[in-house]
N, C-alpha and C positions, 0 to 999 in steps of 0.2 A: 151350457157351462155348469149348471147344477148338476146335471147327470154326471159329467165327468168328474166334479169334485166329490160326489157321493161314492163312485167307483174306487176313487183313490182311496177313501177311507174304508170302505167296506169289503174291497177285495185286495188287501195288500200283498197276499201270499199265494194268489192264483198263478196257475202257469206252472213252471218247470219246478218251482221249489216243492209244490205239493206233490208232483208226480215223482220227484227226486225221492222224497220221504216214503211215498207209495211203494216204489220200486225196492227200497231197502226193506220194508216190511215183508214184501211178496218174496224176496230172495232168503230172508230168514225163515219165514214161513215154510218155503220148499226145502231148505236144508234141514230144519228140524223134524219136518215130517219124514223125510228120507232116512235120516239118521235113527230115528226112533223106529223105523220099521226095519232097518238092518240090524239095530242092537236087538229088538224083541225076537226076531226071526232067526238069526245066526247066532247070537251070544246066549240069548235066554233059551232058545231052541223052540218056540211057538211055531207052528206050521202056518196059521192065518192070523197074524197079530194086526188085525185091522183097527182096534181100539187104540193101538200105539201112535199112529200117525195123526188120529183124530184128537187125542189127548195133546199131542205135541203142538196143535195149532192154538190151544188155549193158553200156551206160555209164550206166545208171540202177538202182545199189545203194544200199542204206542207208547207205554210206559212200564218200567220194571215192576213198580209197586202194584199197578194194577193187574200184570200178569200173574204176579203172586196170588192176589186176592181171588182172581177168577180160577186159577188152578186149583187152590184150596177149596173153593166153593164147588167146583166140578168133582172133585175128589171125594168131598162128603156126600154130595149127591148122588154119586156112583155108589158109595159103600152102602148108604141108607137104603138105596133101592135094591141092591142085592140082598141086604139082609133082610128086608122084607119078603123077597120072592123065594128065597131058600125053605123057610118053614110052609109057606104056602104050597111050593112045588111038592115038597116031601109030603105032606099031609093030605093036600087037596087034589094037586095036580093041574096040568094045564088045561083046564076045560073052563066053561062059562061060569061057573061058581068060584074058581080059582082066580080068574080075571077080575071078578067083581070084587071079591076079598082083597086082592093086591092093590087094586085100584082105590079103594076107599082109604086104605092106609096110606098108600104112597101120595094120594093128593092132600090129605092132611098133613103129612110130613113135608111135602114140598112148600107149605105155608111158613115154614121156619124163614124168617127175614134174612137171616146171615147167608143163606143161599143165594140171595140177590137173583140175577140173571140166569143162574144155573139151576133154578128151582125145578124146572121141567125135567132136568137129568133124572130126577127121582122116579116118576112115574115111567120115564123111557127104559130107564135100566131095569126096573122091577118087571115090567112087560116083557122086556128082551130076554132076561134071565128066565123067567117063567115059562114062557113059549118054546123058547129054544132049548132051555135046560131041562125043563120038566121035573120029573121026580130026581134027576140027576143034577139038580142045580148047583149043588155045591162042587162038582167035578167041573161043571161049565163055568161058573162064576170065578172060581180063583184064578185060572190062567188070564180071563179077562182083566182081573183086577190087577194082575202083574203087567200085562199091557199098558194099562193106564197109569200105572206108577211110572214105568219106563218112559212113556210119552211125555208126561208132565215133567219128568225131572230133565229130559233133553230139550223140552221146549223153554223151560227157564234157563236153562245152562245158554243154549245159544242166544236169547234175548238178552241175557245180562251180559255175555262176553263178546258178542258180535256186534259192534258198533251200537251199544244200547242207546236208545233215543233220549236226547237231551234237549229240550225247547226253550233253551234260555234266551237265545236272541230273538226268537220270534215273540217271546213275552215282552222284551225289553223294547222292542220296535212298536209292540202294541201300546204299551205305556206311553212312548214318545208321541204316537198317534193322538192318543187320550190327552196328553199334555197340550199340543197344538190345538186340536178341538175346543179344550177349555178355554184358552188364552182367546181364540175367535169369539166363542160364545160371551166371554167378559166384554170384550170391544162391542159385540152386537147389543148387549144389554146396556151398556153405556150409551150407545146412540138410542136405543128406544127409550131410556131415562130422559134423555136430553130433548128429543124429538119424537112424542108418542105416536105421532100420527105415521109419520114416515119410517120410523126406527122399528116399528111393532114387527113387520113382516121379516125384517132381518133377524131379529132375536127369534122368532117361531122357527125359521128356516136353520139358524145356528143350534138352536136347543134340539131340534129333531136330529140334526147331524150327530150332536153330542151324544145323545141317547144310543144311536147305533153303534159309534165308537166305542162308546163305556161298555156296551154289552159284549162287543167283540174282544176289547180289552181284557175284560174280567175272565172270560174264556180262555183266552191265550195265555193269561197269568196262572189260572188255576192248572192249565196243562203242563207249563213249565214248572211250576212248584211240584205237581205230582210226579214229573218225569225226575226231579232231583233225588226223590226218596229211594234209597236202597241201590242207587245208580253208582257203578264203580266211575264212571266218567266225572261225575261230581266231585269225588275224592281228588281226581287229577286237576279239577279247576280250584282245589283249595278249600273245598267245603267239607264238612264233616258228613259220614254217612249217617243219615237219620231215616227211621221209618215212617213216623208221624208227622213231624214238622219239618218246613222247609228250612235251610240254613238262615240263620238270622243275619249274615252279613250280605244276602243277595240283595242289591240295591233296588232291584225292581219291587221288592215286598214294600219299603217305606215309600217309594214313589207311588205306587197303586194307592197306597192309605191314603196318602196326602192329596192326590189328584180326586179320589172319590168323595173325600170329606169336603174338599173345596167345591165339588159339583153340587153335593148337596146344599150347601149354604148358599151357592149362586142360585139355585132354584127356589130357594125360600125367600132369598133377595126379591126375586123377580115376582113371586106370588104375593109378597108383602106390598110391594109397590103397585101392583094391580088393584090390591083390595084398598090400599089408602086412597089411590086415584079415583077409585070408584064410591068412595065414602060420601055420605050425604052431608056430613059435618064438615064446613070449610076447615076447621082447625086441624082435621085429621089428613088433609091433603098436603102432599108434600109441595112447596114453593117451588117456583121457577129457579130462583137463586140456588136453593138447597140442591135440587136436582142436577143442576149444571156442576155444582161442586161434587156431588157424589158421584157423577158420571166420570170425573177425572179420577175419582179414588177407584173406581172399577177400572179405567185404563191403566191406573199404576199397577193394579194387582195382575192384570194380565201381563204386564212387563215382568213382574216377579215370577210369575209362572213360565215364562217362556225358556229361561236357561236351566230349568229343572232337568236332570237331578243334581246339577250343579247350583250350589248354594248362591242365592242372590248377593250382589255386591254390597258392601257396608253403605255407600252412599245412598244407593237405589233404596235399601231397607230404611235409612234415615229419613229420606224423603217420604215414603209411605207413611211411617210412624208420624211425622209431622202434620201431613195432611189428615190422617184419621184422628189425632188430637185436636186439629185445628176444627174439625167437623163435630167432634163431641162435646167441646167445650160449650156451646150455647145450650146444650140439652143435658147438662149434668148439675146445674144448680138448682137451688130452690125455687119452686114456683114454674118450673119449665115442663111439667106433665101437661099432655094434652087432655082434653076432658075425657072421662072414662077410664078404663083400666088399661086400654092398649094405646100406645104411643108408635106409630110407624116409624118416626125418625130415630127413635132409640133402638127400635127393632132392626132396621137396616144397618145402623151402624154397630149394633152389637154382632150381627153376621159378619160384616166385613171386617170387624176386630177378631173374630174367630178364624176367618181366611187368614189374615194377616199373622196371627199367632202361629197358625198351622205351617205357614211358609217360613216362618223364622228359623234360621239354622240352629240346630242343635248339636252338642258336642257327642260323638260317636260312644255307643255304650260298651 
């Protein structure tokens, strides 16, 4: 039963959806490579434009903005490598000394961080141009540079115009999975607070599942956010075209922030509870009555989490506020501090207050 539950959370998009996306990406890569070859050979007039289809593949990434970044980095690496090879080829030639000299400068230049994963292109292009172009490196390099320009332009155009990837539904589904896992973890922690012996295993299992789902949801959200940038399909969905930041009106953004903050607070509550119950000073340990009342609070918070991204109803929020205030009241008056500087009662109440405030509906900006 546990394995089935973990698979439900960790493999929500396996199967046909994955291969459907893969098929689209493959089709675009084939179309871009063929078009780049045809354009470079028959329109530009190069007899062997082998760099054109290679460069076109760099314009076909799972997101438009990443395709642009990789294409620009590839072009920069190619230009730098060619610029290093030309003087070495003319003055030294394609020999052992020329190879050593061009590699020294190419390897240093490839350390430029903005090249990212395309840094190796500097040394590759420099050696290629030197060994094949030799002392005619200029005549050899310029047509190759034109092939690269054609390939990158075709690849970017195909990726942006032919069903550009937009992973909004995947991210929204992942956020829903995180919401469900968080609500279950809240219920599990409530059981552990009420019955430390029998409920501890349930909380540990729920927390482990929550960590896996949170990691996956964050990855899916970032992929979805990245896919919206410079994507024409985002414009059709009513979002503004942006290069750096995701559209503010995408509901998944606020939902992910709310869930991740609540998850952090929940783990802090669990850590505080463990520390309090293991304290040597009796005054620091949470009483059984307080633990039962606080478990009710955790269950109430779980009920507020489940309808997200829909705002919790006013009666539910009022009940949660009433219960939180009831728990806080005995610990806010004078003389209520526990010995020392740390009071676990106030700490767990502070954390549940933060969760409650985070779930409180806010007017749209």
